C-alpha positions as CSV (number, residue, x, y, z in Angstrom):
1,M,112.2,-19.5,-23.4
2,I,114.4,-18.0,-25.9
3,E,117.0,-21.4,-25.3
4,V,114.3,-23.7,-25.7
5,I,113.4,-21.4,-29.1
6,K,117.0,-21.5,-30.6
7,K,117.6,-25.2,-29.8
8,I,114.4,-26.1,-32.1
9,K,115.6,-23.7,-34.7
10,L,118.9,-25.2,-34.8
11,N,117.0,-29.0,-34.7
12,Y,115.5,-28.0,-37.2
13,Q,118.2,-26.6,-39.4
14,I,119.7,-30.0,-38.5
15,L,117.3,-32.1,-39.9
16,K,117.0,-29.9,-42.8
17,D,120.4,-30.4,-44.0
18,I,120.0,-34.3,-43.0
19,L,117.2,-34.5,-45.0
20,N,118.6,-32.7,-48.3
21,L,121.4,-35.0,-48.4
22,A,119.7,-38.3,-48.4
23,D,119.5,-38.6,-52.0
24,K,123.0,-38.2,-52.3
25,K,125.9,-40.0,-52.8
26,I,129.4,-37.9,-51.3
27,K,132.6,-38.7,-52.2
28,I,134.4,-37.9,-48.8
29,I,133.4,-37.5,-45.3
30,F,135.1,-36.5,-42.4
31,Y,133.1,-37.0,-38.8
32,S,134.6,-35.2,-35.7
33,E,133.5,-35.7,-32.7
34,S,135.1,-32.0,-31.6
35,K,137.4,-29.2,-32.6
36,Y,139.8,-30.8,-30.6
37,Y,140.5,-33.3,-33.1
38,Q,140.6,-31.4,-36.3
39,K,144.0,-31.2,-36.1
40,C,144.1,-34.6,-36.8
41,S,142.6,-34.5,-39.7
42,S,144.0,-31.0,-41.1
43,S,146.4,-32.3,-43.8
44,L,143.9,-34.8,-45.1
45,I,141.6,-32.5,-45.6
46,K,143.6,-30.3,-47.0
47,F,144.5,-32.8,-49.6
48,F,141.4,-33.7,-50.8
49,A,139.6,-30.6,-50.3
50,K,141.9,-29.5,-53.4
51,K,141.6,-32.9,-55.5
52,Y,137.8,-33.1,-55.0
53,P,136.6,-29.0,-54.2
54,N,133.0,-28.8,-53.1
55,Q,132.9,-33.0,-53.0
56,V,134.0,-33.1,-49.1
57,Y,132.0,-32.6,-46.1
58,Y,133.3,-32.4,-42.8
59,V,130.6,-33.4,-40.7
60,S,130.9,-32.5,-36.8
61,S,129.2,-32.9,-33.2
62,D,130.7,-29.0,-31.9
63,L,129.0,-26.7,-33.0
64,N,132.3,-24.5,-33.2
65,D,133.9,-27.3,-35.2
66,K,133.9,-25.9,-38.8
67,I,136.8,-26.0,-41.6
68,K,137.6,-22.7,-42.8
69,D,139.6,-21.4,-46.6
70,L,138.8,-24.4,-48.5
71,D,136.5,-26.1,-50.6
72,V,135.1,-28.1,-48.0
73,K,131.1,-27.7,-46.9
74,N,130.5,-28.1,-43.2
75,L,127.8,-29.6,-41.2
76,F,126.4,-29.8,-37.7
77,I,124.9,-32.6,-36.7
78,G,124.8,-32.4,-32.9
79,N,124.7,-35.8,-30.3
80,G,121.6,-38.0,-30.1
81,L,119.1,-38.9,-32.0
82,L,119.9,-36.3,-34.7
83,M,123.2,-37.4,-35.1
84,N,122.3,-41.5,-35.2
85,L,119.8,-40.4,-38.2
86,F,122.7,-38.7,-39.9
87,F,124.8,-42.0,-39.8
88,S,121.6,-44.5,-40.7
89,T,120.3,-42.3,-44.1
90,I,123.7,-40.8,-45.2
91,K,125.3,-42.5,-48.3
92,A,129.1,-42.1,-49.2
93,E,132.1,-43.3,-50.8
94,F,134.9,-42.8,-48.2
95,F,133.4,-42.1,-44.5
96,F,137.1,-41.3,-42.5
97,M,136.1,-41.4,-38.5
98,T,138.5,-41.1,-35.4
99,L,135.7,-42.1,-33.4
100,T,136.6,-45.9,-32.0
101,D,133.9,-48.8,-31.3
102,L,131.9,-47.9,-34.3
103,N,128.8,-50.6,-34.5
104,N,129.1,-51.3,-30.6
105,H,127.5,-48.3,-29.4
106,S,124.3,-46.1,-30.9
107,L,127.0,-45.0,-33.7
108,K,126.1,-48.1,-36.7
109,K,127.2,-49.7,-39.6
110,S,125.1,-48.8,-42.7
111,K,125.3,-50.6,-46.3
112,K,124.7,-47.0,-48.0
113,I,128.3,-46.5,-46.8
114,D,131.2,-48.0,-48.7
115,N,134.0,-48.1,-46.5
116,Y,134.4,-47.1,-43.2
117,I,138.4,-45.3,-42.9
118,Y,139.6,-45.2,-39.5
119,Y,142.7,-42.5,-38.8
120,F,144.2,-42.1,-35.8
121,H,144.4,-39.1,-33.2
122,S,147.2,-40.1,-31.1
123,G,150.3,-42.1,-31.1
124,G,149.2,-44.7,-28.5
125,S,149.3,-48.4,-29.2
126,T,145.7,-50.3,-29.9
127,F,145.6,-52.6,-27.2
128,Q,145.9,-50.6,-23.9
129,G,144.4,-47.2,-24.0
130,Y,141.3,-48.5,-26.1
131,T,138.6,-51.2,-24.9
132,A,138.8,-53.9,-26.3
133,S,136.9,-53.9,-29.9
134,S,137.6,-50.3,-30.7
135,F,138.8,-51.1,-34.4
136,D,137.2,-54.4,-35.0
137,N,133.8,-53.1,-37.5
138,Y,136.1,-50.8,-39.9
139,D,137.0,-51.7,-43.5
140,I,140.4,-49.5,-43.6
141,I,142.6,-48.7,-40.9
142,L,145.3,-46.0,-41.5
143,C,147.8,-47.1,-39.0
144,N,150.9,-45.7,-37.5
145,G,153.3,-47.9,-37.7
146,Q,154.3,-51.7,-38.3
147,F,153.2,-52.2,-34.9
148,H,149.5,-51.0,-35.2
149,V,149.5,-53.8,-38.1
150,D,150.8,-56.2,-35.8
151,E,148.5,-55.6,-32.9
152,I,145.0,-55.4,-34.9
153,R,146.0,-58.8,-36.9
154,F,147.0,-60.3,-33.8
155,R,143.0,-59.3,-32.7
156,E,141.7,-60.3,-35.6
157,N,143.1,-63.7,-35.4
158,R,142.4,-64.2,-31.8
159,I,138.7,-64.0,-32.4
160,K,138.3,-65.1,-35.9
161,I,136.8,-62.0,-37.7
162,P,138.0,-60.7,-41.4
163,N,141.1,-59.2,-41.7
164,K,140.6,-55.3,-42.5
165,K,142.7,-53.6,-44.8
166,L,145.6,-52.3,-43.4
167,I,148.2,-49.5,-44.6
168,L,150.6,-48.1,-43.2
169,T,150.1,-44.6,-43.9
170,G,152.0,-42.7,-40.9
171,F,150.8,-40.7,-38.2
172,F,149.0,-37.4,-39.9
173,Y,149.1,-35.0,-36.7
174,F,153.4,-34.5,-37.2
175,D,153.3,-33.7,-40.8
176,D,150.7,-30.8,-39.7
177,M,152.9,-30.3,-36.5
178,I,156.0,-29.7,-39.0
179,K,154.6,-27.5,-41.0
180,R,153.5,-25.5,-38.1
181,I,155.8,-25.6,-34.7
182,N,157.8,-22.5,-34.1
183,L,161.1,-23.7,-32.3
184,N,162.6,-20.4,-30.7
185,Q,159.9,-19.5,-28.4
186,N,161.3,-18.9,-25.2
187,A,160.3,-22.4,-23.3
188,D,160.0,-21.8,-19.8
189,E,156.6,-22.8,-18.9
190,I,155.5,-26.3,-17.3
191,L,153.2,-28.2,-19.3
192,I,150.8,-30.5,-16.4
193,A,148.5,-32.7,-19.2
194,P,147.4,-35.4,-17.7
195,S,145.3,-38.1,-19.9
196,W,142.1,-39.9,-18.9
197,N,141.7,-43.1,-17.1
198,Y,138.2,-45.2,-16.2
199,E,140.1,-46.1,-13.2
200,Y,139.8,-42.7,-11.1
201,T,136.9,-41.4,-10.2
202,N,137.0,-38.0,-12.0
203,F,139.0,-39.8,-15.1
204,I,142.1,-37.8,-13.4
205,N,144.9,-38.6,-11.2
206,E,144.1,-35.9,-8.8
207,N,147.9,-36.2,-7.7
208,F,148.2,-33.5,-10.0
209,L,146.5,-31.2,-8.0
210,K,149.7,-31.2,-5.6
211,V,152.4,-31.5,-8.3
212,I,151.1,-27.8,-9.2
213,E,151.1,-26.9,-6.3
214,E,154.2,-27.7,-5.7
215,L,155.8,-26.0,-8.4
216,L,153.9,-22.1,-8.3
217,K,155.3,-22.2,-4.9
218,K,158.6,-22.6,-5.9
219,N,157.6,-20.0,-8.6
220,H,157.6,-22.4,-11.7
221,K,155.0,-21.2,-14.5
222,V,152.7,-23.8,-14.7
223,T,150.1,-24.5,-17.4
224,F,147.2,-27.1,-16.9
225,R,145.9,-28.5,-20.4
226,P,143.3,-31.2,-19.6
227,H,142.8,-34.2,-22.2
228,P,139.4,-33.3,-24.0
229,E,138.0,-35.9,-22.4
230,H,138.2,-34.4,-19.2
231,N,136.2,-31.1,-20.9
232,K,133.2,-34.1,-21.2
233,R,133.8,-36.4,-18.1
234,S,135.9,-34.0,-15.5
235,K,134.4,-30.9,-15.7
236,E,133.9,-30.8,-12.1
237,I,137.2,-31.3,-11.4
238,L,138.5,-29.0,-13.9
239,K,136.4,-26.5,-12.2
240,I,138.0,-27.5,-8.7
241,I,141.6,-27.1,-10.6
242,D,140.7,-23.2,-12.5
243,S,139.4,-22.0,-9.4
244,K,141.9,-23.3,-6.6
245,F,144.9,-22.0,-8.8
246,N,143.8,-18.9,-11.1
247,L,145.2,-16.1,-8.5
248,Y,148.5,-16.7,-9.2
249,E,149.9,-15.1,-12.3
250,N,151.9,-17.8,-13.5
251,F,149.2,-20.2,-13.4
252,R,147.3,-20.6,-17.0
253,F,144.6,-22.5,-17.7
254,D,144.7,-23.9,-21.5
255,N,141.2,-25.3,-22.8
256,D,142.8,-24.1,-26.7
257,S,141.5,-26.7,-29.4
258,E,145.1,-26.6,-30.1
259,N,148.2,-27.7,-27.9
260,I,151.1,-26.5,-30.3
261,K,151.1,-23.0,-28.5
262,S,151.6,-24.9,-25.1
263,M,154.0,-27.5,-26.3
264,E,156.4,-24.6,-27.5
265,K,156.6,-22.6,-24.4
266,A,157.1,-25.7,-22.9
267,K,160.7,-26.8,-21.7
268,C,159.1,-30.1,-19.9
269,I,156.1,-31.7,-19.8
270,I,154.5,-34.0,-16.7
271,T,151.9,-36.4,-17.5
272,D,150.5,-39.9,-16.7
273,I,150.4,-41.6,-20.1
274,S,149.0,-39.0,-22.2
275,N,150.2,-39.2,-25.9
276,I,150.6,-35.8,-26.1
277,S,154.4,-37.6,-25.1
278,F,155.0,-38.4,-28.2
279,E,154.1,-35.1,-29.8
280,Y,156.1,-33.1,-27.7
281,M,159.0,-34.8,-26.8
282,L,159.1,-36.3,-31.1
283,M,159.0,-32.7,-32.1
284,F,160.7,-30.9,-29.6
285,N,163.6,-32.7,-28.4
286,R,162.2,-32.3,-25.0
287,P,161.9,-34.4,-21.8
288,V,159.0,-35.5,-20.6
289,L,157.7,-36.7,-16.9
290,Y,155.6,-39.3,-15.7
291,L,153.7,-39.3,-12.4
292,E,153.4,-42.6,-11.5
293,G,149.6,-43.7,-10.3
294,I,147.0,-46.6,-12.0
295,N,148.1,-48.0,-15.2
296,K,145.2,-46.9,-18.3
297,V,144.4,-50.2,-19.7
298,H,140.8,-49.4,-20.9
299,N,140.7,-53.2,-22.4
300,K,139.2,-55.9,-20.8
301,D,141.0,-58.4,-22.9
302,Y,144.7,-56.8,-22.3
303,L,146.4,-59.8,-20.4
304,E,146.0,-61.5,-24.0
305,F,148.4,-59.2,-25.5
306,E,151.2,-60.5,-22.9
307,N,154.0,-60.7,-26.1
308,F,153.3,-57.2,-26.8
309,V,154.1,-54.0,-25.0
310,S,152.1,-51.0,-25.9
311,I,154.6,-48.5,-28.0
312,E,154.1,-45.9,-25.0
313,N,154.9,-48.1,-22.6
314,Q,157.8,-48.5,-24.3
315,F,158.1,-45.1,-25.2
316,K,157.8,-44.0,-21.4
317,N,160.6,-46.7,-20.5
318,K,163.3,-45.3,-22.9
319,F,162.9,-42.0,-22.9
320,G,161.0,-40.5,-19.5
321,L,161.4,-39.8,-15.9
322,S,159.1,-41.4,-13.8
323,F,158.3,-40.3,-10.0
324,L,155.7,-41.3,-7.8
325,E,153.3,-39.2,-5.0
326,K,156.1,-39.1,-2.7
327,D,158.8,-37.4,-4.6
328,I,156.3,-34.4,-5.3
329,G,158.2,-32.3,-2.8
330,N,160.9,-32.5,-4.9
331,I,159.5,-31.6,-8.2
332,D,161.7,-29.1,-8.8
333,L,164.9,-31.0,-8.7
334,I,163.2,-33.3,-10.8
335,V,162.6,-31.1,-13.8
336,N,165.7,-29.7,-13.6
337,D,167.0,-33.6,-13.7
338,S,165.2,-34.3,-16.7
339,I,166.5,-31.4,-18.2
340,V,169.9,-31.1,-17.5
341,N,170.4,-35.4,-19.3
342,F,167.9,-34.5,-21.6
343,D,170.4,-34.2,-24.9
344,S,171.7,-37.5,-24.3
345,K,168.6,-39.3,-24.9
346,I,168.0,-37.4,-28.4
347,P,170.0,-40.1,-30.8
348,Q,168.0,-42.8,-29.9
349,L,164.7,-40.5,-30.1
350,N,165.3,-40.2,-33.7
351,E,165.8,-43.7,-33.9
352,F,163.3,-44.5,-32.0
353,K,161.0,-42.4,-34.6
354,N,162.2,-43.3,-37.6
355,K,161.5,-47.2,-36.6
356,Y,158.1,-46.9,-35.2
357,F,156.6,-43.6,-37.1
358,Y,156.0,-44.7,-40.7
359,N,157.1,-41.9,-42.7
360,F,157.6,-39.2,-40.6
361,G,158.0,-35.9,-41.9
362,K,156.1,-37.1,-45.2
363,T,153.1,-39.1,-44.3
364,I,150.7,-37.1,-47.0
365,E,153.0,-37.3,-49.6
366,E,153.2,-41.3,-49.3
367,F,149.3,-40.7,-49.0
368,E,148.6,-39.4,-51.9
369,K,150.7,-42.2,-53.8
370,I,148.0,-44.6,-52.2
371,W,145.1,-42.7,-53.2
372,E,146.6,-42.4,-56.8
373,N,147.3,-46.0,-57.2
374,K,143.6,-46.8,-55.3
375,I,145.2,-48.8,-52.7
376,L,142.0,-48.3,-50.4
């Protein structure tokens, strides 16, 4: 009964907050699905908070997801009907989101918003790990690199939809990482960081359990970090992983909203096709190993992009070290091999990041110029 009363009070407060904003036109809004995505907008929010104090709203469906120590107004809207009410009633000049498939599900576009702007929460291509229509309904997209522009324009021309405004900004999260990472940490762990995939029963390749078990048996320090989508879609398998391995002193389950600390401690990462590979390898110059399985393709029109190779596949093929389920028994040797042979890849790695990720290391500085020149 107490929990029911708390929920009623919380919903009443959400409704009250939404109605209080109904007649106000907001300058800048950021919407976040959960605290795990806040890091991707951090540098943008700091810029806008300084330029427009108390005119920036950070709206989240996660009660624990708030911006602190900035002139930003936090608003919790939950999920479901109240979230839909917010999206349909709010007025704003610029609405920034990293939510895909706007207008293709319950969250609809509103004529009360002047500009819906998408910024990326990962380094990957638009046509493999996302649904076909993920980006169709945005007005402006802040692109990580020219590959995003080429991919989005190809889809627009193929299905004959109006061209969006595509702006080459770079990947904002890299800027945030550069300022915060500590490269002098003692890196003696192996970070297991799988992606999520519709094709698996629990949205996760369960061979990762075998990898963890084998590494722990051979006395490696292992950290398991689920993808944010696993926390929504794969709760039962996460409970199994936690209970199965938490008896090992050298095992750590990392469910923190930030991934930087785990990357700092990792001497290598083992994933399948998670885009954490970009963040880790490009920032730390350390190896990524790829457990082969079902290819992650969430786009029903994937084959239409036959003349494209996704950036995640290019990256994996050029810099990664792949292994199969049958190789798991030798995982310690594979890890050692990846570390020993990695230094020779660093010059090409630097070329790759400067070629594909626009404004690497100075994304927010260049965005400030874009904003001042009213390009948006």
